[in-house]
C-alpha positions as CSV (number, residue, x, y, z in Angstrom):
1,M,0.7,12.0,13.2
2,S,-2.3,10.3,14.7
3,G,-2.3,8.2,17.8
4,N,-6.0,7.7,18.5
5,S,-7.4,6.2,15.3
6,K,-9.8,3.3,15.5
7,L,-6.9,0.9,15.0
8,D,-5.0,2.5,17.9
9,R,-8.0,2.2,20.2
10,A,-8.5,-1.4,19.1
11,L,-4.9,-2.3,19.8
12,R,-5.2,-0.8,23.3
13,G,-8.3,-2.9,23.8
14,G,-10.7,0.0,24.0
15,E,-12.6,-0.8,20.9
16,A,-13.1,-3.7,18.5
17,L,-12.6,-3.7,14.8
18,A,-15.6,-4.8,12.8
19,A,-15.3,-8.1,11.0
20,E,-14.6,-6.5,7.6
21,E,-11.9,-4.2,9.2
22,Q,-10.4,-7.2,10.9
23,R,-10.3,-9.2,7.6
24,G,-8.6,-6.1,6.0
25,F,-6.1,-6.1,8.9
26,E,-5.3,-9.7,8.2
27,L,-4.9,-9.2,4.5
28,F,-2.6,-6.2,5.1
29,F,-0.3,-8.1,7.3
30,T,-0.3,-11.5,5.6
31,E,2.1,-12.6,2.9
32,S,0.4,-13.9,-0.2
33,D,1.4,-17.5,-0.8
34,P,-1.1,-19.1,-3.3
35,G,0.9,-22.4,-3.2
36,R,0.0,-22.8,0.4
37,G,-3.5,-21.4,0.1
38,R,-2.6,-18.3,2.0
39,R,-4.3,-15.1,0.8
40,G,-2.8,-11.8,1.7
41,A,-1.9,-8.4,0.3
42,A,1.5,-8.2,2.0
43,C,1.2,-4.4,2.4
44,F,3.3,-4.5,5.5
45,H,6.6,-4.8,3.5
46,C,6.4,-1.1,2.6
47,H,3.8,0.2,5.1
48,G,4.9,-1.5,8.3
49,G,5.6,-0.3,11.8
50,A,3.7,2.1,14.0
51,H,3.8,4.8,11.3
52,F,2.8,2.5,8.5
53,T,5.8,3.4,6.4
54,S,9.3,2.0,5.8
55,N,10.6,5.5,5.2
56,A,12.4,4.0,2.1
57,F,12.4,5.0,-1.5
58,R,10.6,2.4,-3.7
59,N,9.3,2.0,-7.2
60,N,5.7,0.9,-6.9
61,G,5.1,0.0,-10.5
62,L,3.2,3.0,-11.8
63,D,5.1,3.3,-15.1
64,A,7.3,1.2,-17.4
65,D,10.9,2.2,-17.9
66,D,10.3,4.0,-21.2
67,S,7.3,5.9,-19.9
68,I,8.5,7.1,-16.5
69,A,7.6,10.8,-16.7
70,D,9.0,11.6,-13.2
71,A,12.5,10.1,-12.5
72,G,11.8,10.3,-8.8
73,R,14.8,9.8,-6.5
74,E,17.1,9.5,-9.6
75,K,16.8,13.3,-10.0
76,V,18.5,13.7,-6.6
77,T,21.0,10.9,-6.6
78,G,21.8,10.7,-10.3
79,N,21.8,7.0,-9.9
80,R,19.8,5.1,-12.6
81,A,18.9,2.4,-9.9
82,D,16.7,5.1,-8.2
83,R,14.6,5.8,-11.3
84,G,10.9,5.9,-10.5
85,K,11.5,5.5,-6.8
86,F,9.6,7.7,-4.3
87,M,9.4,7.9,-0.5
88,V,6.9,5.4,0.9
89,P,4.3,7.6,2.7
90,S,2.8,6.9,6.0
91,L,-0.7,5.6,5.8
92,R,-1.8,7.4,9.0
93,N,-4.7,9.7,8.3
94,L,-4.6,8.6,4.6
95,T,-8.3,9.3,4.1
96,L,-7.4,13.0,4.5
97,T,-4.7,13.0,1.9
98,D,-6.3,12.1,-1.5
99,P,-5.5,12.1,-4.3
100,Y,-3.0,9.3,-4.0
101,M,0.5,8.5,-5.3
102,H,3.3,11.0,-5.8
103,D,1.5,12.5,-8.8
104,G,-2.1,12.2,-7.6
105,R,-3.2,9.8,-10.3
106,F,-5.6,7.9,-8.1
107,D,-8.7,9.5,-6.5
108,S,-9.8,6.7,-4.2
109,L,-8.4,3.9,-2.1
110,E,-10.2,1.5,-4.3
111,E,-8.1,2.7,-7.3
112,V,-5.0,2.3,-5.2
113,I,-5.9,-1.2,-4.3
114,D,-6.8,-2.1,-7.9
115,H,-3.3,-0.8,-8.9
116,Y,-1.5,-3.1,-6.4
117,D,-3.9,-6.0,-7.2
118,R,-3.6,-6.1,-11.0
119,G,-2.0,-2.8,-12.3
120,V,1.6,-3.0,-11.3
121,V,3.9,-2.3,-14.3
122,R,7.2,-4.0,-14.6
123,S,10.3,-1.8,-14.8
124,A,14.0,-2.3,-14.0
125,T,13.7,-0.7,-10.6
126,L,10.4,-2.2,-9.5
127,D,10.4,-3.1,-5.9
128,P,11.1,-6.9,-5.6
129,N,8.1,-7.4,-3.2
130,L,5.8,-6.1,-6.0
131,A,7.7,-7.9,-8.8
132,R,6.9,-11.3,-7.4
133,H,3.2,-10.6,-7.2
134,R,3.2,-9.2,-10.7
135,S,4.9,-12.3,-12.0
136,R,1.9,-14.3,-10.8
137,G,-0.6,-11.8,-12.4
138,G,-1.0,-9.7,-9.3
139,L,-2.5,-10.4,-5.9
140,G,-5.8,-11.7,-7.3
141,L,-8.0,-10.2,-4.6
142,N,-11.7,-10.6,-4.8
143,P,-14.2,-7.7,-4.4
144,D,-14.8,-8.6,-0.7
145,E,-11.1,-8.6,0.0
146,K,-10.6,-5.3,-1.7
147,A,-13.5,-3.8,0.4
148,A,-12.0,-5.3,3.5
149,L,-8.7,-3.6,2.8
150,V,-10.4,-0.3,2.3
151,A,-12.3,-0.7,5.6
152,F,-9.1,-1.5,7.4
153,L,-7.2,1.4,5.8
154,E,-10.0,3.7,7.0
155,T,-9.3,2.7,10.6
156,L,-5.9,4.4,10.3
157,T,-7.5,7.9,10.2
158,E,-8.0,9.7,13.5
159,E,-11.4,11.3,13.7
160,A,-11.5,15.0,14.3
161,E,-12.6,15.9,17.8
């Protein structure tokens, strides 16, 4: 677990985030509310706290009910309500942990953000925080906002000394 990433140093006041990283930080921690003109990615619901994880099991919309190849938590609990749910990983040092998702289907952070922006698939156990974005067609991030999220996420990796 890292404790000296660029974000950690910035939070301690020892270093400043670049403008793009700061914009990504704002998007990450802001609830999307198009009706009020508030643009956000609302990532904090699942990836909040000091470790950037809820430590919960959630379905992040990778597959529809009829095409879920890996039942996830349901294999352990036997509970159909756990179908397609996986442990939310920490985002600390995430640039060192590609490929992404439980099955490694995404090679880059850009692909991950594209998934959450427009690729979330509805299923019976889809996390409610994702379901409401999907019902509006996704987050609707523009290319600059996606780049800002990547820039922020990169601040969560501690550089090797």
